[in-house]
C-alpha positions in Angstrom: -72.9 44.9 -178.3 -70.1 43.4 -176.1 -69.4 43.7 -172.3 -66.8 42.6 -170.0 -67.6 42.6 -166.2 -64.8 42.0 -163.3 -66.9 40.4 -160.4 -66.3 42.4 -157.3 -65.3 40.8 -154.0 -69.0 40.9 -152.7 -70.5 39.3 -155.7 -74.1 37.9 -154.6 -74.1 34.9 -156.9 -72.8 31.4 -156.8 -73.3 30.4 -160.4 -73.5 32.1 -164.0 -77.1 31.3 -164.2 -77.9 33.0 -160.8 -75.6 36.1 -161.8 -77.4 36.7 -165.0 -81.0 36.1 -163.7 -81.0 37.4 -160.2 -78.1 40.0 -159.8 -78.3 41.5 -163.4 -81.7 41.0 -164.2 -81.2 39.7 -167.9 -84.4 38.7 -169.4 -85.2 35.2 -169.8 -85.4 35.5 -173.5 -81.9 37.2 -173.8 -80.6 34.6 -171.4 -81.7 31.9 -173.5 -80.1 33.6 -176.8 -76.7 34.0 -174.5 -76.8 30.2 -174.0 -77.7 28.9 -177.4 -75.3 31.1 -179.4 -72.7 30.5 -176.7 -72.2 34.1 -176.1 -70.8 34.1 -172.4 -67.2 33.7 -171.6 -65.4 33.5 -168.1 -62.1 34.2 -168.1 -62.0 34.1 -171.6 -63.1 30.6 -171.8 -66.5 29.3 -173.2 -68.8 29.1 -169.9 -71.9 26.9 -169.1 -74.7 28.6 -167.1 -74.3 26.2 -164.0 -70.5 27.2 -163.9 -69.5 28.7 -160.6 -68.4 32.1 -160.5 -66.0 33.8 -157.9 -64.6 37.5 -157.1 -62.2 38.5 -159.6 -63.5 36.2 -162.7 -64.2 38.4 -166.1 -67.5 37.8 -167.5 -67.8 38.3 -171.2 -71.4 38.9 -172.7 -71.9 39.3 -176.5 -75.7 40.7 -177.6 -76.9 40.5 -180.8 -78.8 43.5 -182.2 -82.3 41.6 -181.8 -81.8 41.0 -178.0 -82.5 44.6 -177.0 -85.0 47.2 -178.6 -83.1 49.9 -179.8 -85.1 53.4 -179.2 -85.3 56.2 -181.6 -84.3 59.4 -180.1 -84.1 62.7 -182.0 -80.6 64.5 -181.9 -80.4 67.6 -179.7 -77.8 70.0 -178.6 -74.7 68.4 -177.2 -73.3 71.7 -175.8 -76.0 71.6 -173.3 -74.7 68.4 -171.7 -72.6 69.0 -168.2 -71.0 65.7 -167.5 -70.5 65.1 -163.6 -69.6 61.6 -163.9 -69.4 58.9 -166.6 -68.1 55.1 -167.4 -69.3 52.8 -170.0 -72.5 51.9 -168.0 -73.9 54.9 -166.4 -73.6 58.8 -166.8 -74.8 61.6 -164.2 -75.2 65.0 -165.7 -76.1 68.5 -164.5 -79.3 69.2 -165.7 -80.2 72.9 -166.4 -83.5 74.6 -165.3 -86.0 75.1 -167.8 -85.3 71.9 -169.8 -87.6 68.6 -169.7 -85.9 65.4 -168.9 -87.1 63.7 -171.9 -89.7 63.9 -174.6 -93.7 63.4 -174.3 -93.9 63.6 -177.9 -92.1 61.8 -180.8 -91.0 65.0 -182.6 -89.6 66.6 -179.7 -85.9 67.2 -179.7 -85.1 70.1 -177.1 -84.9 67.7 -174.1 -82.0 66.5 -172.0 -82.4 62.9 -173.3 -82.3 64.3 -177.0 -79.1 66.2 -176.0 -77.5 63.4 -174.2 -78.1 61.3 -177.2 -76.0 64.0 -179.5 -73.2 63.4 -176.6 -73.4 59.6 -176.8 -73.6 59.0 -180.5 -69.8 59.1 -181.2 -69.4 56.3 -178.8 -72.1 54.5 -180.5 -74.3 54.7 -177.1 -77.8 55.8 -176.3 -79.2 57.3 -173.2 -81.9 55.3 -171.0 -84.2 57.2 -168.5 -83.6 55.9 -164.9 -85.6 58.7 -163.0 -86.3 62.2 -164.0 -86.4 65.7 -162.5 -89.2 68.4 -163.2 -88.5 70.9 -166.1 -88.1 73.7 -163.7 -85.8 71.8 -161.4 -81.8 71.7 -161.9 -79.1 69.4 -160.7 -77.9 65.9 -160.9 -79.6 63.2 -162.9 -78.6 59.6 -163.6 -79.0 57.6 -167.1 -78.1 54.4 -167.9 -76.2 54.0 -171.2 -77.1 50.7 -172.2 -80.3 48.2 -171.8 -78.3 45.7 -169.7 -77.8 48.1 -166.5 -81.3 49.9 -167.0 -83.5 47.3 -165.0 -80.8 46.9 -162.2 -80.9 50.9 -161.5 -84.8 50.6 -161.8 -84.7 47.8 -159.1 -82.2 50.2 -156.9 -84.6 53.0 -157.2 -87.6 50.9 -156.0 -85.3 49.6 -152.9 -84.4 53.4 -152.3 -80.7 52.5 -153.0 -80.2 55.6 -154.9 -79.9 58.6 -152.6 -80.7 62.1 -153.8 -80.3 65.3 -152.1 -82.0 68.5 -152.9 -81.8 72.2 -151.7 -84.7 74.6 -152.0 -85.3 78.3 -151.1 -87.9 79.5 -149.1 -89.2 82.9 -147.3 -89.1 82.7 -143.5 -87.9 79.5 -141.3 -89.1 76.0 -141.0 -91.2 75.4 -137.9 -88.1 73.2 -136.8 -84.9 73.4 -138.2 -85.0 69.4 -138.8 -88.3 67.8 -139.8 -89.7 65.1 -141.2 -93.1 65.4 -143.7 -95.2 62.4 -144.1 -98.2 63.3 -146.0 -99.8 61.2 -148.8 -99.7 62.9 -152.3 -102.4 62.3 -155.0 -103.3 64.2 -158.3 -105.0 67.4 -158.1 -108.6 67.0 -159.6 -108.9 70.5 -160.7 -105.5 70.9 -162.3 -103.7 68.1 -164.1 -100.3 69.8 -163.9 -100.5 69.6 -160.0 -100.5 67.6 -157.1 -101.9 68.0 -153.6 -101.8 66.3 -150.2 -104.5 63.8 -150.3 -104.6 61.6 -147.1 -107.3 59.5 -148.1 -106.4 58.0 -151.6 -102.9 59.6 -152.2 -99.6 57.7 -152.1 -97.2 57.5 -149.4 -94.6 60.3 -149.5 -91.7 61.2 -146.8 -89.4 64.3 -147.1 -86.6 64.8 -144.6 -86.0 68.5 -144.5 -83.2 70.5 -142.5 -82.4 74.0 -142.4 -78.8 74.8 -144.2 -78.5 78.6 -144.2 -80.1 81.8 -143.5 -79.9 85.4 -145.1 -82.4 87.8 -143.8 -85.9 86.5 -144.5 -84.7 83.8 -146.8 -83.9 80.3 -145.8 -82.1 77.5 -147.9 -83.3 73.8 -147.1 -81.6 70.5 -147.7 -84.1 67.9 -148.8 -83.8 64.0 -149.0 -86.5 61.6 -150.0 -87.6 58.3 -148.9 -90.0 58.3 -151.6 -90.1 59.7 -155.1 -93.8 61.1 -155.8 -94.0 63.8 -158.6 -93.5 67.2 -157.1 -93.0 65.9 -153.8 -90.8 68.6 -152.2 -92.5 71.3 -153.8 -96.1 69.8 -152.6 -94.5 69.1 -149.2 -92.9 72.5 -148.5 -96.4 74.3 -150.0 -98.4 72.3 -147.5 -96.6 73.7 -144.4 -96.9 77.0 -145.6 -93.3 77.6 -147.1 -93.4 77.1 -150.9 -90.3 77.4 -152.8 -89.5 80.4 -154.2 -90.1 81.1 -158.0 -92.5 77.8 -158.1 -95.1 78.7 -160.8 -97.4 76.0 -159.4 -97.3 76.1 -155.7 -96.1 79.6 -155.0 -99.5 81.8 -154.8 -97.4 85.3 -154.6 -95.2 86.8 -157.1 -91.3 86.4 -156.0 -88.3 88.3 -157.0 -86.7 84.6 -158.0 -85.9 84.0 -161.8 -86.5 80.5 -161.7 -88.1 77.4 -159.3 -85.4 77.8 -156.7 -84.9 73.8 -156.1 -81.8 72.0 -157.2 -80.6 68.4 -157.0 -77.2 69.0 -155.3 -76.0 65.4 -154.7 -76.6 61.8 -156.2 -75.3 58.9 -154.5 -75.1 55.0 -155.2 -73.3 52.0 -155.3 -72.2 51.0 -158.9 -74.0 48.1 -159.8 -71.2 46.1 -161.5 -68.1 47.4 -159.7 -69.8 48.2 -156.3 -67.7 51.3 -156.1 -69.7 53.9 -153.9 -70.3 57.1 -155.8 -71.3 60.4 -154.4 -71.7 63.2 -157.1 -72.2 66.8 -156.5 -73.7 69.1 -159.0 -72.3 72.6 -158.4 -72.7 75.5 -158.1 -75.4 75.1 -155.3 -78.2 77.7 -155.0 -76.7 78.6 -151.7 -73.3 79.6 -153.0 
């Protein structure tokens, strides 16, 4: 597995060692193998770890098969994959509603991860889960295509550098057209599938909500998250008496919705290697 990276103008490292350790989060064991095997080059010349790096340098890394564990993923259905954006490191796809993000059991093969593994097989690549969407939720979801970029994306997610915007449909109107719900969320002790507002022992959860469109008694709202708790938007909207239409867990009354009316409409981030600003939209939107 060989990769070449052209360092961007705002590279945040002075030397090769810092670049590999702090910027790209390559594990210590793998860095050791790169060094002793002499599997690192700068501008096509053998590199030393103390060597200075600068914008425009081409960094070449050669990884052996034992450097990273290769996951086993059952193959699924390639025709289920709707690619929104892709390069050699990242792929963003439009997840259909009703499909799980990843398997929970080793023998499963009908999840988005299985389908994506089938799509990537001809390219000799594998998908790695960065974040997830609920089975009932559709829209933009990001996967890593190699284990090199995976920990970097995980750090970006923790630092809130991957921005996700959702839209949902509710009955009636919000109390205010623009509002912030700041209520802690914890597990429901009576139903392991569910989450509840739990100000005593729950985890901090902050959701920003804006009215997007109204049509009679229906309202479409746009949501973005400061935190990423399980079922966060669903729980927060239900907590103010505005559960999402079609929600099988948090809407107590039957609705005419054929599905959970929640869609991850937009995903944006700065590419960890190229520093390109990416904003990817998952159309069609529910409001269209």
